[in-house]
C-alpha positions as CSV (number, residue, x, y, z in Angstrom):
1,X,75.7,77.2,72.1
2,X,77.0,75.0,74.9
3,X,80.3,73.5,74.0
4,X,79.4,69.9,74.9
5,X,81.3,66.9,73.5
6,X,84.1,69.2,72.2
7,X,81.8,70.7,69.6
8,X,84.1,73.7,69.0
9,X,86.9,71.3,68.0
10,X,84.5,69.6,65.5
11,X,83.8,73.1,64.1
12,X,87.5,73.8,63.8
13,X,88.0,70.5,62.0
14,X,85.3,71.2,59.4
15,X,86.8,74.7,58.9
16,X,90.3,73.4,58.2
17,X,88.9,70.6,56.1
18,X,86.7,72.8,54.0
19,X,89.5,75.2,52.9
20,X,91.8,72.3,52.0
21,X,89.3,70.0,50.3
22,X,87.5,72.8,48.4
23,X,90.7,73.9,46.8
24,X,91.6,70.4,45.7
25,X,88.1,69.8,44.4
26,X,87.9,73.0,42.5
27,X,91.4,72.8,41.0
28,X,91.3,69.1,40.1
29,X,89.7,69.3,36.6
30,X,91.6,72.6,35.8
31,X,94.9,71.1,36.9
32,X,94.4,67.9,35.0
33,X,93.5,69.8,31.9
34,X,96.6,72.0,32.3
35,X,98.9,69.0,32.2
36,X,97.2,67.7,29.0
37,X,94.6,65.3,30.3
38,X,91.5,65.1,28.0
39,X,88.0,65.8,29.4
40,X,86.9,62.2,28.9
41,X,89.9,60.9,30.9
42,X,89.2,63.5,33.6
43,X,85.7,62.1,33.9
44,X,87.1,58.6,34.3
45,X,89.4,59.8,37.0
46,X,86.4,61.2,38.9
47,X,84.7,57.9,38.4
48,X,87.6,56.1,40.1
49,X,87.6,58.7,42.9
50,X,83.9,58.1,43.6
51,X,84.3,54.3,43.6
52,X,87.2,54.5,46.1
53,X,85.3,56.9,48.4
54,X,82.2,54.8,48.2
55,X,83.9,51.6,49.3
56,X,85.9,53.5,52.0
57,X,82.7,55.1,53.3
58,X,81.0,51.8,53.7
59,X,83.9,50.2,55.5
60,X,84.5,53.1,57.8
61,X,80.8,53.4,58.6
62,X,80.7,49.8,59.8
63,X,83.9,50.3,61.8
64,X,82.4,53.4,63.4
65,X,79.3,51.6,64.7
66,X,81.6,49.3,66.6
67,X,84.7,51.4,67.6
68,X,83.6,55.0,67.4
69,X,82.8,57.6,64.7
70,X,85.6,59.9,65.9
71,X,88.2,57.4,64.9
72,X,86.6,57.1,61.5
73,X,86.7,60.9,61.0
74,X,90.4,61.0,61.9
75,X,91.3,58.2,59.5
76,X,89.5,60.0,56.7
77,X,91.4,63.2,57.3
78,X,94.7,61.4,57.4
79,X,94.0,59.7,54.0
80,X,93.0,63.0,52.5
81,X,96.1,64.8,53.8
82,X,98.4,62.1,52.4
83,X,96.7,62.5,49.0
84,X,97.2,66.3,49.1
85,X,100.9,65.7,49.9
86,X,101.2,63.3,46.8
87,X,99.7,66.0,44.6
88,X,102.1,68.6,46.0
89,X,105.3,66.7,45.4
90,X,104.6,64.5,42.4
91,X,105.0,65.2,38.6
92,X,104.2,61.6,37.7
93,X,100.8,61.3,36.0
94,X,100.0,57.9,37.6
95,X,100.7,59.3,41.1
96,X,98.7,62.4,40.4
97,X,95.7,60.4,39.3
98,X,96.1,58.2,42.4
99,X,96.2,61.3,44.6
100,X,93.0,62.6,43.2
101,X,91.3,59.2,43.4
102,X,92.1,58.7,47.1
103,X,91.7,62.4,48.0
104,X,88.0,62.4,47.8
105,X,87.6,64.8,44.8
106,X,84.8,62.9,43.3
107,X,82.0,64.8,45.0
108,X,80.4,68.1,44.1
109,X,82.3,71.4,44.5
110,X,79.4,73.0,46.3
111,X,79.6,75.0,49.5
112,X,78.8,72.1,51.8
113,X,81.5,69.9,50.2
114,X,83.9,70.5,53.1
115,X,81.7,69.5,56.0
116,X,81.0,65.9,55.2
117,X,83.2,62.9,55.6
118,X,82.4,59.3,56.8
119,X,81.1,59.4,60.4
120,X,80.1,63.1,60.6
121,X,76.4,62.6,60.3
122,X,76.5,59.5,62.6
123,X,78.5,61.4,65.2
124,X,76.0,64.3,65.3
125,X,73.0,61.9,65.3
126,X,74.6,59.9,68.2
127,X,75.5,62.9,70.3
128,X,72.2,64.8,69.9
129,X,69.0,62.7,69.7
130,X,66.5,65.5,69.2
131,X,65.9,66.2,65.5
132,X,65.6,69.9,65.8
133,X,68.9,70.0,67.8
134,X,70.5,67.9,65.1
135,X,69.4,70.4,62.4
136,X,70.8,73.3,64.4
137,X,74.2,71.5,65.0
138,X,74.4,70.5,61.3
139,X,73.4,73.9,60.2
140,X,76.2,75.6,62.1
141,X,78.7,73.0,60.9
142,X,77.6,73.5,57.3
143,X,77.6,77.3,57.5
144,X,81.1,77.3,59.1
145,X,82.3,74.9,56.3
146,X,80.7,77.0,53.6
147,X,82.2,80.3,54.9
148,X,85.6,78.5,55.1
149,X,85.2,77.1,51.7
150,X,85.7,80.7,50.5
151,X,89.3,80.2,51.5
152,X,89.6,77.3,49.1
153,X,88.1,79.2,46.2
154,X,90.3,82.3,47.0
155,X,93.3,80.0,46.8
156,X,92.2,79.0,43.3
157,X,91.8,82.7,42.3
158,X,95.2,83.6,43.7
159,X,96.9,80.6,42.1
160,X,97.9,82.6,38.9
161,X,99.4,85.4,41.0
162,X,101.5,83.0,43.1
163,X,102.7,81.1,40.0
164,X,100.8,81.0,36.7
165,X,102.2,77.6,35.6
166,X,101.1,74.2,36.8
167,X,103.6,74.6,39.6
168,X,101.2,77.1,41.2
169,X,98.7,74.4,41.7
170,X,101.3,72.2,43.4
171,X,102.4,74.9,45.8
172,X,98.9,75.3,47.1
173,X,98.4,71.5,47.4
174,X,101.0,71.9,50.2
175,X,98.6,74.3,51.9
176,X,95.8,71.8,51.6
177,X,98.0,69.1,53.1
178,X,98.7,71.3,56.2
179,X,95.0,72.2,56.6
180,X,93.8,68.6,56.3
181,X,96.4,67.5,58.9
182,X,95.2,70.2,61.2
183,X,91.6,68.9,60.8
184,X,92.7,65.5,61.9
185,X,94.5,66.9,65.0
186,X,91.4,69.0,66.0
187,X,89.3,65.8,66.0
188,X,91.4,64.3,68.7
189,X,89.7,66.7,71.2
190,X,86.1,65.8,70.1
191,X,84.1,63.5,72.4
192,X,81.2,61.1,71.6
193,X,78.6,59.5,73.8
194,X,78.4,55.8,74.4
195,X,75.9,54.0,72.1
196,X,73.9,50.8,72.3
197,X,76.1,47.7,71.6
198,X,75.9,46.5,68.0
199,X,73.4,43.6,67.8
200,X,73.5,42.9,64.1
201,X,76.3,41.9,61.8
202,X,75.6,44.8,59.4
203,X,72.3,46.6,60.0
204,X,68.9,45.9,61.6
205,X,65.9,45.3,59.4
206,X,63.9,48.4,60.4
207,X,66.9,50.6,59.7
208,X,67.5,48.9,56.3
209,X,63.8,49.4,55.4
210,X,64.0,53.1,56.1
211,X,67.3,53.8,54.3
212,X,66.2,51.9,51.2
213,X,63.7,54.6,50.6
214,X,66.4,57.3,51.1
215,X,68.7,55.4,48.7
216,X,66.1,55.4,45.8
217,X,65.9,59.2,45.9
218,X,69.6,59.8,46.6
219,X,70.7,57.5,43.8
220,X,68.6,59.4,41.2
221,X,69.8,62.7,42.5
222,X,73.4,61.5,42.7
223,X,73.4,60.2,39.1
224,X,72.4,63.7,38.0
225,X,74.9,65.4,40.2
226,X,77.7,63.2,38.9
227,X,76.9,64.2,35.4
228,X,76.5,68.0,36.1
229,X,78.8,69.1,39.0
230,X,82.3,67.5,39.1
231,X,83.4,69.2,35.8
232,X,81.5,72.4,36.5
233,X,84.7,74.6,36.8
234,X,85.9,73.2,33.4
235,X,82.4,73.9,32.0
236,X,82.7,77.6,33.0
237,X,86.1,77.6,31.2
238,X,84.9,75.9,28.0
239,X,81.5,77.6,27.8
240,X,82.5,81.2,28.6
241,X,86.3,81.2,28.5
242,X,86.3,82.0,32.2
243,X,89.7,82.4,33.9
244,X,90.7,80.6,37.1
245,X,90.3,83.9,38.9
246,X,86.7,84.3,37.6
247,X,85.9,80.7,38.4
248,X,87.3,81.1,41.9
249,X,85.2,84.2,42.4
250,X,82.0,82.4,41.3
251,X,82.6,79.6,43.8
252,X,83.7,82.1,46.5
253,X,80.4,83.9,46.3
254,X,78.5,80.6,46.1
255,X,80.1,79.4,49.3
256,X,79.1,82.6,51.0
257,X,75.4,82.2,50.0
258,X,75.5,78.5,51.0
259,X,76.8,79.5,54.4
260,X,74.0,82.1,54.7
261,X,71.5,79.4,53.7
262,X,72.7,77.0,56.3
263,X,72.4,79.7,59.0
264,X,68.8,80.4,57.8
265,X,68.0,76.7,58.1
266,X,68.5,77.0,61.9
267,X,65.7,79.6,62.1
268,X,63.2,77.8,60.0
269,X,60.2,76.1,61.8
270,X,59.0,74.2,58.7
271,X,58.9,70.4,58.7
272,X,62.4,69.2,57.7
273,X,61.2,66.8,55.1
274,X,59.3,69.4,53.2
275,X,62.3,71.8,53.2
276,X,64.7,69.1,52.1
277,X,62.5,68.0,49.2
278,X,61.5,71.4,47.9
279,X,65.1,72.7,48.0
280,X,66.4,69.6,46.2
281,X,63.8,70.1,43.4
282,X,64.9,73.8,43.1
283,X,68.6,72.7,42.9
284,X,67.7,70.8,39.8
285,X,65.8,73.7,38.3
286,X,68.8,76.0,38.8
287,X,71.1,73.6,36.9
288,X,68.7,73.5,34.0
289,X,68.5,77.3,33.9
290,X,72.3,77.5,33.9
291,X,72.5,75.2,30.9
292,X,70.5,77.8,28.8
293,X,72.4,80.8,30.0
294,X,74.1,82.8,27.2
295,X,76.2,84.9,29.5
296,X,78.7,84.2,32.2
297,X,77.2,86.7,34.8
298,X,73.8,85.0,34.5
299,X,75.2,81.5,34.8
300,X,77.2,82.6,37.8
301,X,74.2,84.3,39.4
302,X,72.1,81.2,39.0
303,X,74.8,79.0,40.6
304,X,75.2,81.5,43.5
305,X,71.4,81.4,44.1
306,X,71.6,77.6,44.0
307,X,74.1,77.8,46.7
308,X,71.7,79.7,49.0
309,X,69.0,77.1,48.3
310,X,71.4,74.2,48.9
311,X,72.5,75.6,52.2
312,X,68.9,75.8,53.4
313,X,68.1,72.2,52.4
314,X,71.2,70.2,53.4
315,X,71.0,70.4,57.2
316,X,67.3,69.3,57.1
317,X,68.1,66.5,54.6
318,X,70.9,65.2,56.8
319,X,68.6,65.1,59.8
320,X,65.8,63.3,57.9
321,X,68.2,60.7,56.5
322,X,68.7,59.2,60.0
323,X,65.1,59.8,61.2
324,X,64.1,56.2,60.9
325,X,67.5,54.6,61.9
326,X,68.3,52.8,65.1
327,X,71.1,54.3,67.2
328,X,73.2,51.3,66.8
329,X,73.1,51.7,63.0
330,X,73.9,55.4,62.6
331,X,77.4,54.8,61.0
332,X,76.4,51.9,58.8
333,X,73.2,53.6,57.7
334,X,74.9,56.9,56.9
335,X,77.7,55.1,55.0
336,X,75.3,52.9,52.9
337,X,73.3,56.0,52.0
338,X,76.5,57.8,51.1
339,X,77.8,54.8,49.2
340,X,74.7,54.6,47.1
341,X,74.9,58.4,46.4
342,X,78.6,58.1,45.5
343,X,78.1,55.0,43.3
344,X,75.4,56.8,41.4
345,X,77.8,59.8,41.0
346,X,80.0,57.5,39.0
347,X,78.0,58.9,36.1
348,X,80.8,61.5,36.2
349,X,82.6,58.9,34.0
350,X,80.3,59.9,31.1
351,X,80.2,63.7,31.9
352,X,83.4,64.3,29.9
353,X,81.9,62.6,26.9
354,X,78.6,64.6,27.2
355,X,80.6,67.8,27.5
356,X,82.3,66.9,24.2
357,X,78.9,66.4,22.6
358,X,77.2,69.5,23.9
359,X,78.3,72.0,26.6
360,X,74.7,72.3,28.0
361,X,73.9,68.5,28.0
362,X,75.5,67.6,31.4
363,X,73.6,70.4,33.2
364,X,70.3,69.7,31.4
365,X,70.3,66.0,32.3
366,X,71.7,66.5,35.8
367,X,69.1,69.1,36.6
368,X,66.2,67.0,35.5
369,X,67.4,64.0,37.5
370,X,68.0,66.1,40.6
371,X,64.5,67.5,40.4
372,X,63.0,64.0,40.0
373,X,65.0,62.8,43.0
374,X,63.6,65.7,45.2
375,X,60.0,64.8,44.3
376,X,60.6,61.1,45.2
377,X,62.3,62.1,48.5
378,X,59.0,63.6,49.7
379,X,56.8,60.8,48.4
380,X,58.9,58.0,49.8
381,X,59.7,59.4,53.3
382,X,56.3,61.0,54.2
383,X,55.1,59.6,57.5
384,X,58.6,58.6,58.8
385,X,59.3,59.3,62.5
386,X,62.4,60.0,64.6
387,X,63.2,56.6,66.1
388,X,66.0,57.6,68.5
389,X,64.0,60.6,69.8
390,X,61.0,58.4,70.5
391,X,63.3,55.9,72.2
392,X,64.7,58.6,74.4
393,X,61.2,59.7,75.5
394,X,60.3,56.1,76.4
395,X,63.5,55.7,78.5
396,X,62.8,59.0,80.3
397,X,59.2,58.0,81.0
């Protein structure tokens, strides 16, 4: 693949980011539980993390449309690296909570967790107008991030061998700090094309009309994910008495299958919307099946299979999400979509309470909502066209 626009450095950034942020995300609920924080309080901390990342994403998306998405990506990595440093050196609960909130741990701990930060989708969409090329570029980024996420889950598995006390978590937060800082430095060498000058204060009406349809589906899906996914490492511990090594191994294998799925997405010739919708429905079905699993190996196998499915669907979904968006609105549109998804994931605030009521309840509710969101995704976006690709053809003609 031609290394235009410093694409190799973008790949390196996502690799460094994935290892660092995956470890923080996976370890967060386990670390908080180990220092005596109750599950319902952990859920509220995740709620605060999602709220912060939502507002930050919106602000940075609007800034990116005017001043460049590369700057936005760098700012995000600097914030995350500072949060990791706070977690590494602090024993004060208030500072620890703050570190998790500003560190972006509110999202899912899936294999593609490490690739996305505000401005990434907008940068790819801006640099490559052809939708098929966008899918290929995003697929490679996601597969690289998923493979690298294995490093984050391995860190969790090795934590008890490094130091079996809470100090072991903090030692590895230093590693996350260094990796996130390296991600920010790599981004300095990424280039981006010049875009049309921003003509609206926030977003143009056609772009808003398109993303409103995406938001409906993403909000329902996000609400389900917020209930089911953030406390999933803790769920494995409570439901099956899994050790941190076992939990790390489950997620390691899941990241491997997610990476394979992302690579397979590059080879598919199916219509991206169909792939995105069907895989999202299946993601929900896998969660429901996990809820009824009586054995750890079965629950682990279902989550690993879900990783493969998610890897196939995510690059297609990211490309479709900007299909009907004007070039001048890529950053704002991506951020509004992301903000809506993150706001809906504030349902993680009740996941701890649901976990107390019944261990299976978060996965059952979350799975049903994700399947519904996948169905609506297809219904609402059918007939949408790639605006920037059509614009490019008109200019060439």
